[in-house]
C-alpha positions in Angstrom: 3.9 19.5 -5.9 0.9 16.7 -6.1 -1.4 20.1 -5.9 0.7 22.4 -8.7 0.4 19.6 -11.5 -3.5 18.9 -10.8 -4.1 22.1 -13.2 -2.8 20.6 -16.2 -4.5 16.8 -16.0 -8.3 16.4 -18.2 -9.2 13.2 -16.9 -8.6 11.5 -13.7 -7.2 8.5 -15.8 -4.8 10.8 -16.9 -3.6 11.9 -13.7 -3.2 7.7 -12.9 -1.2 7.6 -15.5 1.0 10.2 -14.6 1.6 8.9 -11.2 2.2 5.2 -11.9 3.1 5.2 -15.4 7.0 5.9 -15.6 9.3 2.6 -17.1 9.5 1.4 -13.5 7.3 3.1 -11.2 4.6 0.5 -11.4 7.2 -2.6 -10.8 8.8 -0.9 -8.1 5.3 -0.4 -6.8 4.8 -4.1 -7.2 7.5 -5.0 -5.1 6.3 -3.0 -2.2 3.7 -4.2 -1.9 4.4 -7.0 1.1 8.0 -5.4 2.3 10.0 -2.2 2.8 13.0 -2.9 0.5 16.2 -1.2 0.2 18.1 0.0 -2.9 20.0 -2.3 -3.2 17.3 -4.6 -3.1 14.8 -3.0 -5.2 17.8 -3.4 -7.7 17.7 -7.1 -7.7 14.3 -7.0 -8.0 14.4 -4.6 -11.3 17.9 -5.3 -12.9 16.8 -4.3 -16.0 16.5 -0.7 -14.2 20.0 1.6 -14.6 20.8 2.8 -10.7 20.1 6.3 -12.0 16.2 5.3 -13.7 15.4 3.5 -10.6 16.8 6.1 -8.1 14.9 8.9 -10.7 11.5 6.9 -10.6 11.7 6.5 -6.9 12.4 10.3 -6.3 9.3 10.7 -8.7 7.0 8.5 -6.5 8.0 9.6 -3.3 7.2 13.5 -4.4 4.1 12.3 -5.7 3.1 10.9 -2.1 3.0 7.2 -3.5 6.3 5.7 -1.1 8.1 6.8 1.8 12.2 7.1 1.5 13.0 6.6 5.1 17.4 7.5 5.4 19.4 5.6 8.1 22.6 7.7 9.3 24.6 4.7 9.9 27.8 4.4 7.3 27.7 3.1 4.4 24.1 4.8 4.2 21.2 2.9 4.5 18.3 3.7 2.6 14.6 2.0 2.8 11.5 2.6 0.5 7.9 1.7 1.9 4.5 2.3 0.5 2.3 5.6 2.1 -1.5 5.1 3.1 -1.9 6.6 -0.4 0.4 4.1 -2.2 -1.0 1.4 -1.1 -4.8 2.8 -2.5 -2.6 2.0 -5.8 -2.6 -1.8 -4.7 -5.6 -3.1 -6.4 -4.7 -1.4 -9.6 -1.4 -3.0 -9.9 -2.9 -6.4 -9.0 -5.0 -5.6 -11.9 -2.4 -5.3 -14.1 -0.6 -8.3 -12.8 -3.7 -10.3 -13.4 -4.4 -8.8 -16.9 -0.4 -9.6 -17.9 -0.8 -13.2 -16.6 -4.2 -13.9 -18.7 -2.5 -12.5 -21.7 0.5 -15.1 -21.6 -2.2 -17.8 -21.1 -3.8 -16.5 -24.1 -0.6 -16.5 -26.2 -0.1 -20.1 -24.6 3.3 -19.1 -23.1 4.6 -19.6 -19.5 4.2 -16.1 -17.5 7.9 -14.7 -16.9 8.1 -14.2 -13.5 6.3 -15.6 -10.7 2.9 -14.3 -9.6 2.8 -12.4 -5.8 1.0 -13.9 -3.6 -1.6 -11.1 -2.5 
């Protein structure tokens, strides 16, 4: 799937934004940096995302090779998500986004609305 889309990109930034630019994709990657999480755990971390939207974003990240999805054959079904090796290459980018946002809040003189994750 990834290779099929390569012909439509005009520059590397366009490809990067396409991969991580979904509404919650960067946030999902951020929460998977140090953890393997179940769907329900991701929902708790990203409460503003509907189940449908979160599922869609996870499917797209999986299709792009950014996250692993492991389904355990138990009742009820258990699904875990983690970063692939390719996904781990995005950690510096996500950290830079986090740092920029933190500096932005400081510049505005307002408290950061979330706790900064230790890297």
